[in-house]
Steps between C-alpha positions, in 0.01 A plus 500: 500500500669820388408817687370817339815679620721245324297526178537878514875475570560290188263708291693812597812334363312420178386864484862615530582277202203650314656841562824371349311383191330837468831684534633285214205592279322167548143460624544516881434144610717312748496147640671300772491130578522388860510163674506450876564870552805501271534688173556257211477736206397841382425678177347802338356557157793484258341438160665805343841455664517127418322536164291207622119496500505239779707713740205591722586557865359163610690303234827683575450427872424131433813470285700658782348264758558195279868595469524554875340165585640301210150382412239615249231401749432739787277297737404668825582845364295817496510751215439863596428722201375854472240429229264209435679256267430447132439163334868436432610574855216305661581202278868519591410503870285189454783319319748608769267362770490828691290452813359850545456826312454836669440799274430867557282660234250335269565517125158548337621449142738205523488364857402134501476426871170678566454787252442353154478136608602264782789308345647386831166347596475301174430138605680344200844602626690249710624765744314756709639832618347675798464869430420829664465840335489854627814513718618863476288533186467876523877550511543284192213666312643846571835401348339356190268797450786749543715305253234495229396860569861605441528292180188664356654849535 
């Protein structure tokens, strides 16, 4: 069982990656993938930089972890991400056989873990992902709100 302190430690790393995304003009979302206390991969939103609509933080981090492990499956891993995942990212985590998802802020418009639906709890999928939301949610929300406030100016 992972401690609250460990969840917060990894989420802080994801938040630092979110800051990197924001500094690059991307929506400030960051993700890390961890297994047995070891970092497997990391990513931040890079859709503009990569000119790739699939380059969400979670997908970039999973690609990084797959390269690191030499396997497209990531069993036993935990994804830490600063915002509740969208349909694409949740689906990719299911296909990668991620064991656990920990996210910071809810995404009321496109989040599919608990906001708009409960995709990870869908019984038709052949893989289940444990999940927990709200870890350092306020810190993540503040970054996102500041980013969009600045863009509206």
